[in-house]
One Martini backbone bead per residue (centre of mass of N, CA, C, O) as a GRO file, in nm:
protein
  367
    1MET     BB    1   0.098   0.035   0.019
    2ARG     BB    2   0.029   0.378  -0.020
    3ILE     BB    3   0.170   0.622   0.213
    4LEU     BB    4   0.073   0.949   0.307
    5PHE     BB    5   0.240   1.195   0.485
    6SER     BB    6   0.154   1.495   0.686
    7ALA     BB    7   0.335   1.802   0.796
    8CYS     BB    8   0.435   2.033   0.979
    9PRO     BB    9   0.753   2.218   1.017
   10MET     BB   10   0.771   2.053   1.315
   11TYR     BB   11   0.863   1.857   1.567
   12GLY     BB   12   0.572   1.859   1.716
   13HIS     BB   13   0.445   1.732   1.429
   14VAL     BB   14   0.637   1.496   1.340
   15ASN     BB   15   0.698   1.307   1.587
   16PRO     BB   16   0.408   1.180   1.643
   17ILE     BB   17   0.413   1.018   1.350
   18LEU     BB   18   0.663   0.827   1.348
   19PRO     BB   19   0.562   0.551   1.452
   20LEU     BB   20   0.372   0.505   1.206
   21VAL     BB   21   0.577   0.535   0.984
   22LEU     BB   22   0.764   0.301   1.080
   23ALA     BB   23   0.549   0.081   1.077
   24ALA     BB   24   0.488   0.100   0.774
   25ARG     BB   25   0.770   0.042   0.671
   26ASP     BB   26   0.813  -0.233   0.830
   27ALA     BB   27   0.547  -0.360   0.675
   28GLY     BB   28   0.607  -0.271   0.350
   29HIS     BB   29   0.532   0.002   0.285
   30ASP     BB   30   0.484   0.285   0.089
   31VAL     BB   31   0.666   0.571   0.210
   32VAL     BB   32   0.577   0.923   0.273
   33VAL     BB   33   0.690   1.257   0.370
   34ALA     BB   34   0.525   1.571   0.398
   35THR     BB   35   0.732   1.866   0.425
   36GLY     BB   36   0.963   2.052   0.519
   37ALA     BB   37   1.297   2.077   0.436
   38ASP     BB   38   1.394   2.103   0.746
   39MET     BB   39   1.298   1.781   0.798
   40ALA     BB   40   1.467   1.583   0.624
   41ALA     BB   41   1.705   1.493   0.811
   42HIS     BB   42   1.527   1.383   1.042
   43LEU     BB   43   1.414   1.151   0.846
   44SER     BB   44   1.651   1.028   0.677
   45GLY     BB   45   1.805   0.916   0.933
   46ARG     BB   46   1.551   0.687   0.933
   47GLY     BB   47   1.475   0.605   0.630
   48ILE     BB   48   1.285   0.842   0.516
   49ALA     BB   49   1.082   0.952   0.285
   50THR     BB   50   1.070   1.277   0.116
   51TRP     BB   51   0.876   1.580   0.077
   52ALA     BB   52   0.898   1.897  -0.033
   53ALA     BB   53   0.645   2.107   0.127
   54GLY     BB   54   0.656   2.405   0.134
   55PRO     BB   55   0.757   2.575   0.387
   56THR     BB   56   0.949   2.654   0.617
   57HIS     BB   57   0.948   2.766   0.929
   58ARG     BB   58   1.112   3.021   0.868
   59GLU     BB   59   0.962   3.110   0.607
   60ALA     BB   60   0.680   3.129   0.779
   61GLY     BB   61   0.748   3.281   1.060
   62GLY     BB   62   0.819   3.113   1.298
   63GLY     BB   63   0.722   3.176   1.649
   64PRO     BB   64   0.630   3.310   1.950
   65ASP     BB   65   0.441   3.541   1.773
   66THR     BB   66   0.257   3.360   1.630
   67ASN     BB   67  -0.014   3.315   1.418
   68TRP     BB   68  -0.138   3.003   1.401
   69LEU     BB   69  -0.379   3.012   1.211
   70GLU     BB   70  -0.227   3.154   0.984
   71TYR     BB   71  -0.002   2.952   0.953
   72PHE     BB   72  -0.172   2.703   0.875
   73ALA     BB   73  -0.304   2.833   0.626
   74THR     BB   74  -0.059   2.932   0.461
   75THR     BB   75   0.104   2.666   0.449
   76ALA     BB   76  -0.117   2.490   0.319
   77ARG     BB   77  -0.136   2.631   0.048
   78ALA     BB   78   0.162   2.584  -0.032
   79ARG     BB   79   0.166   2.275   0.008
   80ALA     BB   80  -0.056   2.200  -0.197
   81ALA     BB   81   0.093   2.299  -0.453
   82ASP     BB   82   0.308   2.064  -0.416
   83LEU     BB   83   0.142   1.800  -0.337
   84VAL     BB   84  -0.085   1.736  -0.544
   85PRO     BB   85   0.081   1.663  -0.799
   86ARG     BB   86   0.237   1.427  -0.662
   87ALA     BB   87  -0.009   1.263  -0.575
   88LEU     BB   88  -0.127   1.218  -0.857
   89ASP     BB   89   0.125   1.055  -0.952
   90TRP     BB   90   0.141   0.841  -0.703
   91LYS     BB   91  -0.119   0.731  -0.573
   92PRO     BB   92  -0.251   0.703  -0.296
   93ASP     BB   93  -0.433   0.508  -0.055
   94LEU     BB   94  -0.316   0.679   0.197
   95VAL     BB   95  -0.385   0.959   0.419
   96VAL     BB   96  -0.174   1.115   0.674
   97SER     BB   97  -0.267   1.381   0.894
   98GLU     BB   98  -0.213   1.616   1.090
   99ASP     BB   99  -0.444   1.825   1.264
  100THR     BB  100  -0.302   2.107   1.124
  101GLU     BB  101  -0.301   1.969   0.837
  102LEU     BB  102  -0.453   2.070   0.511
  103ALA     BB  103  -0.324   1.929   0.252
  104GLY     BB  104  -0.387   1.628   0.287
  105PRO     BB  105  -0.699   1.632   0.242
  106VAL     BB  106  -0.671   1.726  -0.052
  107ALA     BB  107  -0.504   1.489  -0.160
  108ALA     BB  108  -0.717   1.277  -0.092
  109ALA     BB  109  -0.952   1.391  -0.262
  110VAL     BB  110  -0.810   1.400  -0.542
  111THR     BB  111  -0.717   1.078  -0.530
  112GLY     BB  112  -0.918   0.893  -0.340
  113ALA     BB  113  -0.814   0.863  -0.069
  114ARG     BB  114  -0.779   0.773   0.233
  115GLN     BB  115  -0.851   0.936   0.550
  116VAL     BB  116  -0.626   1.036   0.819
  117VAL     BB  117  -0.608   1.164   1.153
  118HIS     BB  118  -0.335   1.286   1.347
  119GLY     BB  119  -0.259   1.329   1.646
  120ILE     BB  120  -0.050   1.559   1.879
  121GLY     BB  121  -0.269   1.574   2.114
  122ILE     BB  122  -0.505   1.740   2.204
  123MET     BB  123  -0.790   1.788   2.086
  124PRO     BB  124  -0.911   2.026   1.928
  125PRO     BB  125  -1.127   2.260   1.949
  126ILE     BB  126  -1.419   2.334   1.790
  127HIS     BB  127  -1.362   2.645   1.743
  128LEU     BB  128  -1.128   2.602   1.539
  129TRP     BB  129  -1.310   2.524   1.292
  130ALA     BB  130  -1.417   2.811   1.230
  131ALA     BB  131  -1.130   2.885   1.104
  132LEU     BB  132  -1.034   2.619   0.927
  133GLY     BB  133  -1.270   2.523   0.752
  134PRO     BB  134  -1.276   2.751   0.530
  135VAL     BB  135  -0.990   2.697   0.430
  136LEU     BB  136  -1.044   2.409   0.327
  137ASP     BB  137  -1.277   2.475   0.136
  138ALA     BB  138  -1.107   2.659  -0.050
  139MET     BB  139  -0.906   2.435  -0.131
  140PHE     BB  140  -1.106   2.249  -0.259
  141ALA     BB  141  -1.204   2.453  -0.476
  142ARG     BB  142  -0.929   2.498  -0.615
  143PHE     BB  143  -0.932   2.162  -0.684
  144ASP     BB  144  -1.214   2.055  -0.749
  145THR     BB  145  -1.316   1.954  -0.455
  146GLY     BB  146  -1.425   1.723  -0.181
  147ALA     BB  147  -1.493   1.692   0.183
  148ASP     BB  148  -1.539   1.535   0.503
  149HIS     BB  149  -1.313   1.588   0.739
  150ARG     BB  150  -1.487   1.501   1.001
  151ALA     BB  151  -1.510   1.187   0.890
  152ALA     BB  152  -1.252   1.113   0.973
  153THR     BB  153  -1.012   0.935   1.112
  154TYR     BB  154  -0.901   0.957   1.455
  155LEU     BB  155  -0.593   0.971   1.623
  156GLU     BB  156  -0.579   0.921   1.974
  157LEU     BB  157  -0.346   1.011   2.235
  158CYS     BB  158  -0.541   1.042   2.462
  159PRO     BB  159  -0.624   0.941   2.749
  160ALA     BB  160  -0.825   0.877   2.979
  161GLY     BB  161  -0.864   1.186   3.162
  162VAL     BB  162  -0.721   1.366   2.929
  163GLY     BB  163  -0.871   1.612   2.852
  164SER     BB  164  -1.179   1.743   2.779
  165PRO     BB  165  -1.256   1.628   2.490
  166ALA     BB  166  -1.286   1.320   2.572
  167GLY     BB  167  -1.574   1.404   2.736
  168ALA     BB  168  -1.717   1.507   2.503
  169PRO     BB  169  -1.947   1.545   2.301
  170ALA     BB  170  -1.957   1.471   1.972
  171ALA     BB  171  -2.063   1.762   1.878
  172GLU     BB  172  -1.786   1.893   2.034
  173ARG     BB  173  -1.621   1.751   1.807
  174ILE     BB  174  -1.447   1.732   1.527
  175TRP     BB  175  -1.398   1.424   1.575
  176ARG     BB  176  -1.585   1.108   1.597
  177ASP     BB  177  -1.388   0.906   1.461
  178THR     BB  178  -1.202   0.699   1.683
  179LEU     BB  179  -0.857   0.609   1.768
  180PRO     BB  180  -0.641   0.472   1.965
  181LEU     BB  181  -0.297   0.601   2.038
  182ARG     BB  182   0.011   0.550   2.144
  183PRO     BB  183   0.234   0.746   2.265
  184VAL     BB  184   0.571   0.855   2.207
  185ALA     BB  185   0.877   0.931   2.392
  186GLY     BB  186   1.037   0.931   2.147
  187THR     BB  187   1.269   0.902   1.847
  188PRO     BB  188   1.561   0.803   1.804
  189SER     BB  189   1.835   0.808   1.644
  190PRO     BB  190   2.072   0.647   1.512
  191GLY     BB  191   2.323   0.652   1.767
  192GLU     BB  192   2.209   0.780   2.000
  193ARG     BB  193   2.332   0.969   2.288
  194LEU     BB  194   2.423   1.046   2.584
  195PRO     BB  195   2.586   1.253   2.747
  196ALA     BB  196   2.843   1.196   2.960
  197ALA     BB  197   2.767   1.429   3.163
  198VAL     BB  198   2.511   1.299   3.278
  199ARG     BB  199   2.655   1.056   3.429
  200ALA     BB  200   2.836   1.276   3.609
  201LEU     BB  201   2.632   1.361   3.790
  202PRO     BB  202   2.594   1.391   4.149
  203PHE     BB  203   2.298   1.333   4.184
  204ASP     BB  204   2.014   1.130   4.217
  205ARG     BB  205   1.848   1.369   4.103
  206THR     BB  206   1.658   1.474   3.804
  207ILE     BB  207   1.605   1.770   3.608
  208HIS     BB  208   1.405   1.867   3.338
  209ILE     BB  209   1.457   2.142   3.103
  210THR     BB  210   1.218   2.301   2.871
  211LEU     BB  211   1.101   2.499   2.560
  212GLY     BB  212   1.176   2.364   2.315
  213THR     BB  213   1.150   2.464   1.942
  214VAL     BB  214   0.982   2.754   1.961
  215PHE     BB  215   1.013   2.892   2.276
  216HIS     BB  216   1.334   2.913   2.333
  217GLY     BB  217   1.358   3.236   2.302
  218ASN     BB  218   1.263   3.257   2.610
  219ARG     BB  219   1.523   3.329   2.809
  220ASN     BB  220   1.414   3.440   3.074
  221VAL     BB  221   1.262   3.189   3.160
  222LEU     BB  222   1.495   2.988   3.144
  223HIS     BB  223   1.690   3.136   3.333
  224THR     BB  224   1.509   3.141   3.583
  225ALA     BB  225   1.475   2.832   3.610
  226ILE     BB  226   1.769   2.747   3.627
  227ALA     BB  227   1.847   2.919   3.872
  228ALA     BB  228   1.642   2.789   4.065
  229LEU     BB  229   1.731   2.486   4.036
  230SER     BB  230   2.037   2.531   4.126
  231THR     BB  231   1.947   2.547   4.445
  232LEU     BB  232   1.907   2.249   4.430
  233PRO     BB  233   1.960   1.897   4.521
  234VAL     BB  234   1.994   1.871   4.188
  235ASN     BB  235   1.988   1.782   3.879
  236VAL     BB  236   2.040   1.977   3.569
  237VAL     BB  237   1.872   1.946   3.250
  238ALA     BB  238   1.916   2.170   2.976
  239THR     BB  239   1.734   2.267   2.690
  240VAL     BB  240   1.786   2.547   2.459
  241GLY     BB  241   1.794   2.479   2.162
  242PRO     BB  242   1.808   2.556   1.848
  243GLY     BB  243   2.078   2.778   1.790
  244VAL     BB  244   2.181   2.767   2.094
  245ASP     BB  245   2.415   2.886   2.319
  246PRO     BB  246   2.494   2.783   2.632
  247ALA     BB  247   2.706   3.010   2.704
  248GLY     BB  248   2.482   3.244   2.724
  249PHE     BB  249   2.415   3.149   3.043
  250GLY     BB  250   2.669   3.089   3.163
  251ARG     BB  251   2.802   2.982   3.435
  252GLN     BB  252   2.785   2.658   3.585
  253PRO     BB  253   2.731   2.433   3.791
  254SER     BB  254   2.806   2.090   3.820
  255HIS     BB  255   2.473   2.017   3.831
  256VAL     BB  256   2.466   2.177   3.548
  257LEU     BB  257   2.324   2.107   3.220
  258LEU     BB  258   2.385   2.229   2.890
  259ALA     BB  259   2.186   2.188   2.584
  260PRO     BB  260   2.033   2.188   2.283
  261TYR     BB  261   2.013   1.855   2.296
  262VAL     BB  262   1.810   1.574   2.426
  263PRO     BB  263   1.697   1.265   2.432
  264HIS     BB  264   1.412   1.166   2.590
  265THR     BB  265   1.430   0.856   2.586
  266LEU     BB  266   1.711   0.874   2.757
  267LEU     BB  267   1.647   1.086   2.991
  268LEU     BB  268   1.371   1.039   3.149
  269PRO     BB  269   1.452   0.773   3.310
  270ARG     BB  270   1.647   0.974   3.503
  271CYS     BB  271   1.403   1.124   3.619
  272ALA     BB  272   1.189   1.314   3.865
  273ALA     BB  273   1.133   1.568   3.671
  274VAL     BB  274   0.949   1.834   3.493
  275VAL     BB  275   1.028   2.130   3.295
  276SER     BB  276   0.792   2.314   3.085
  277GLN     BB  277   0.588   2.439   2.820
  278GLY     BB  278   0.373   2.203   2.727
  279GLY     BB  279   0.407   2.022   2.514
  280ALA     BB  280   0.296   1.729   2.396
  281GLY     BB  281   0.556   1.564   2.402
  282ILE     BB  282   0.643   1.623   2.703
  283MET     BB  283   0.382   1.541   2.831
  284PHE     BB  284   0.390   1.242   2.740
  285GLY     BB  285   0.669   1.182   2.853
  286ALA     BB  286   0.597   1.223   3.150
  287PHE     BB  287   0.373   1.016   3.163
  288ALA     BB  288   0.541   0.761   3.060
  289HIS     BB  289   0.739   0.818   3.338
  290ALA     BB  290   0.592   0.926   3.591
  291LEU     BB  291   0.621   1.254   3.588
  292PRO     BB  292   0.634   1.531   3.732
  293HIS     BB  293   0.490   1.864   3.630
  294LEU     BB  294   0.610   2.177   3.522
  295VAL     BB  295   0.422   2.433   3.372
  296LEU     BB  296   0.529   2.692   3.117
  297PRO     BB  297   0.333   2.852   2.935
  298GLN     BB  298   0.359   3.031   2.601
  299GLY     BB  299   0.162   2.885   2.382
  300GLY     BB  300  -0.095   2.778   2.226
  301ASP     BB  301  -0.165   2.454   2.366
  302GLN     BB  302  -0.022   2.489   2.654
  303PHE     BB  303  -0.261   2.578   2.833
  304THR     BB  304  -0.425   2.321   2.798
  305ASN     BB  305  -0.206   2.128   2.903
  306ALA     BB  306  -0.173   2.251   3.182
  307GLU     BB  307  -0.462   2.191   3.272
  308ALA     BB  308  -0.448   1.883   3.234
  309VAL     BB  309  -0.224   1.827   3.438
  310GLU     BB  310  -0.369   1.943   3.684
  311LEU     BB  311  -0.639   1.779   3.668
  312ALA     BB  312  -0.472   1.499   3.690
  313GLY     BB  313  -0.242   1.551   3.927
  314ALA     BB  314   0.065   1.565   3.764
  315GLY     BB  315   0.076   1.888   3.832
  316LEU     BB  316   0.192   2.217   3.754
  317ALA     BB  317   0.145   2.584   3.713
  318LEU     BB  318   0.293   2.872   3.530
  319HIS     BB  319   0.233   3.165   3.429
  320PRO     BB  320   0.406   3.415   3.298
  321ALA     BB  321   0.348   3.621   3.549
  322GLU     BB  322   0.449   3.380   3.769
  323VAL     BB  323   0.751   3.372   3.685
  324THR     BB  324   0.973   3.281   3.937
  325GLY     BB  325   1.216   3.165   4.124
  326ALA     BB  326   1.045   3.102   4.378
  327ALA     BB  327   0.814   2.950   4.232
  328VAL     BB  328   0.979   2.726   4.106
  329THR     BB  329   1.102   2.612   4.362
  330ALA     BB  330   0.835   2.551   4.513
  331HIS     BB  331   0.703   2.365   4.298
  332VAL     BB  332   0.925   2.151   4.271
  333THR     BB  333   0.936   2.072   4.567
  334ARG     BB  334   0.646   1.970   4.575
  335LEU     BB  335   0.674   1.749   4.356
  336LEU     BB  336   0.900   1.587   4.517
  337ASP     BB  337   0.741   1.560   4.809
  338ASP     BB  338   0.466   1.478   4.666
  339PRO     BB  339   0.336   1.164   4.578
  340ALA     BB  340   0.070   1.235   4.423
  341PHE     BB  341   0.193   1.311   4.148
  342THR     BB  342   0.321   1.038   4.080
  343THR     BB  343   0.065   0.871   4.104
  344ALA     BB  344  -0.089   1.013   3.875
  345ALA     BB  345   0.121   0.960   3.654
  346ALA     BB  346   0.109   0.648   3.680
  347SER     BB  347  -0.186   0.621   3.592
  348ILE     BB  348  -0.136   0.728   3.306
  349ARG     BB  349   0.074   0.524   3.221
  350ALA     BB  350  -0.121   0.282   3.232
  351ARG     BB  351  -0.313   0.392   3.012
  352LEU     BB  352  -0.106   0.405   2.789
  353ALA     BB  353  -0.023   0.100   2.789
  354ALA     BB  354  -0.329   0.013   2.697
  355MET     BB  355  -0.272   0.121   2.434
  356PRO     BB  356  -0.236   0.104   2.113
  357ASP     BB  357  -0.007   0.062   1.887
  358ALA     BB  358   0.108   0.134   1.578
  359ALA     BB  359   0.089  -0.151   1.455
  360THR     BB  360  -0.209  -0.198   1.529
  361VAL     BB  361  -0.333   0.053   1.392
  362LEU     BB  362  -0.232  -0.002   1.110
  363ARG     BB  363  -0.402  -0.258   1.062
  364THR     BB  364  -0.672  -0.108   1.079
  365ILE     BB  365  -0.625   0.128   0.851
  366THR     BB  366  -0.537  -0.109   0.623
  367ALA     BB  367  -0.786  -0.314   0.598
   0.00000   0.00000   0.00000
């Protein structure tokens, strides 16, 4: 079977679909991923064929101050212009697009392929469709086609009890036909290793802090949190993000390690807690390892994720105006000292483990 995957050109949108991409490739299907050219190396290093479609994240003007609805609409139009002709030539049997990517549904409609929508976090709220639905309808009209995007099968990464949409009536959800799919806490590239300096850190407990790969430019927040955590008797491993020199944060004590990137799959099993911006990837990573989580939401869906973490009892949140060194120290100390947070996170980990994996879901959607 020919399976076309499509995703916006950001790690947080490409990484969630990787387990299904790899499962499809390993099952012998002909697989290609369409996304920005800036994601090509990230995928080709895993032996995945890619099509450069639409702008890169930088070309699209992505950043902390981005109007994300406009970003998704603008990039989808450009991506469709590249993607539809190639899809017509390739003739996929199945198109799988992540839930903010709108060119994939057009390619599916034009080619007559079955369409599946892959979640990347908590299902977006229904009011988002009021903004993106007309954009997709206009794209359908441009290519003289059409489909009911909301009738597609949606692969849902959130386990029961996490995120309010999971308990909402069907009429209040964008997609009604859903299949659960266990999220994976990172897919390291072949040969990836933890820095040797991680193993040399002095304390028994380690805290990981990150602001991800989109909001990592908010250096004041990251600097405040790192400085606060450095006062605690724990190891601190901070990832400062792509293109950022760790030396710019100044000299650090021996129990604090800064790096542009560390693979979560290898780091999180060593951690006692996580401090992050609350992107879906790190949220699921913390859940998968039963780690209490302090969320410092910066934008996009991170405020929704922060609320979900708090409501699940698996962590705490500090909104931008609340982030001070004293608040970070107090909240992380509470997460480490109160076992109720770890217990709640462990409950979610058990629910994640009970969800079907990518290979199982692949057999269902290709049947």
